C-alpha distance (Angstrom), angle and dihedral (degrees) to the residues before:
residue distance angle dihedral
X1 . . .
X2 3.78 . .
X3 3.80 90.7 .
X4 3.80 90.2 50.4
X5 3.81 91.8 54.5
X6 3.79 89.9 46.8
X7 3.81 91.6 51.7
X8 3.82 92.5 48.6
X9 3.81 91.9 49.0
X10 3.79 90.6 47.2
X11 3.81 91.5 51.9
X12 3.81 92.5 49.3
X13 3.79 96.2 48.1
X14 3.79 97.4 39.7
X15 3.79 98.1 46.8
X16 3.81 117.2 105.1
X17 3.78 90.9 -126.6
X18 3.77 96.0 57.2
X19 3.79 112.2 -167.0
X20 3.79 91.2 -134.6
X21 3.79 94.9 48.4
X22 3.77 121.3 114.0
X23 3.79 93.2 -158.3
X24 3.76 123.8 97.9
X25 3.79 109.6 -96.9
X26 3.78 94.3 -132.7
X27 3.76 135.8 43.8
X28 3.78 94.8 -105.2
X29 3.82 92.3 109.7
X30 3.80 90.4 54.0
X31 3.78 91.3 50.1
X32 3.80 93.8 46.4
X33 3.80 90.1 44.8
X34 3.81 91.8 53.9
X35 3.80 89.9 49.4
X36 3.79 89.4 57.5
X37 3.78 103.0 34.0
X38 3.79 102.9 49.7
X39 3.82 97.6 55.5
X40 3.80 89.8 40.4
X41 3.81 93.4 51.5
X42 3.80 91.2 47.4
X43 3.79 93.4 51.8
X44 3.82 93.8 44.0
X45 3.79 90.3 50.7
X46 3.80 91.6 50.6
X47 3.80 92.5 49.4
X48 3.82 91.8 47.9
X49 3.81 91.3 50.4
X50 3.79 94.1 45.0
X51 3.81 94.7 51.2
X52 3.79 100.9 29.8
X53 3.83 91.9 124.2
X54 3.84 94.5 49.5
X55 3.82 110.1 55.5
X56 3.81 95.8 179.2
X57 3.79 93.8 52.0
X58 3.80 90.5 42.6
X59 3.80 92.0 54.2
X60 3.81 93.7 48.2
X61 3.82 92.2 46.3
X62 3.81 91.4 49.4
X63 3.80 92.0 50.4
X64 3.80 91.5 46.1
X65 3.79 91.6 49.6
X66 3.82 92.5 47.3
X67 3.78 92.1 51.7
X68 3.80 92.4 47.1
X69 3.81 92.0 45.6
X70 3.81 94.3 50.5
X71 3.80 92.0 49.8
X72 3.79 99.6 42.9
X73 3.80 110.7 26.3
X74 3.79 107.9 106.6
X75 3.82 95.2 -151.0
X76 3.80 94.5 68.1
X77 3.84 96.4 69.9
X78 3.82 88.9 47.8
X79 3.79 89.8 51.9
X80 3.80 91.6 50.5
X81 3.82 92.8 46.2
X82 3.80 89.5 55.0
X83 3.81 88.5 62.6
X84 3.78 95.4 -115.1
X85 3.79 123.5 151.3
X86 3.77 110.2 -75.8
X87 3.81 91.0 -176.8
X88 3.82 92.7 55.2
X89 3.79 91.2 48.3
X90 3.81 91.7 52.2
X91 3.80 91.4 46.9
X92 3.80 90.7 50.2
X93 3.80 94.2 48.6
X94 3.81 91.1 47.7
X95 3.79 91.5 47.8
X96 3.81 91.6 53.6
X97 3.79 90.6 54.2
X98 3.80 97.3 43.8
X99 3.82 98.8 43.3
X100 3.78 141.2 27.2
X101 3.81 88.2 -92.4
X102 3.79 98.6 -115.3
X103 3.82 94.4 113.8
X104 3.80 96.8 40.5
X105 3.80 96.3 88.2
X106 3.81 92.2 90.2
X107 3.80 89.7 69.5
X108 3.78 91.4 43.8
X109 3.80 93.1 54.0
X110 3.81 90.7 52.2
X111 3.80 97.0 49.3
X112 3.80 92.2 101.3
X113 3.78 91.7 64.3
X114 3.78 110.5 106.2
X115 3.82 117.5 -125.3
């Protein structure tokens, strides 16, 4: 009996879809995250390059784009329906606007965590 309990506990804790895990059990969040992040990063980079000599215009254009993107991009509802972290996505998108993007990966790596 003791061996049986040990085997069951081993199977629970060693399985990739750990019952106590807060991460999505599949890679759907990664896929949905890529669908959002790559077009967003491309557009943000283009806006930053276009307005690099006018910081005030650059900031307003980035905010305008972010607002438009969050309202109209069809990948965001799919990402939310998959149960992925909405808070991490928002933090990542904000980080890309506010910084050069080099330190934003921490949010990106945590996007699979379910809210």
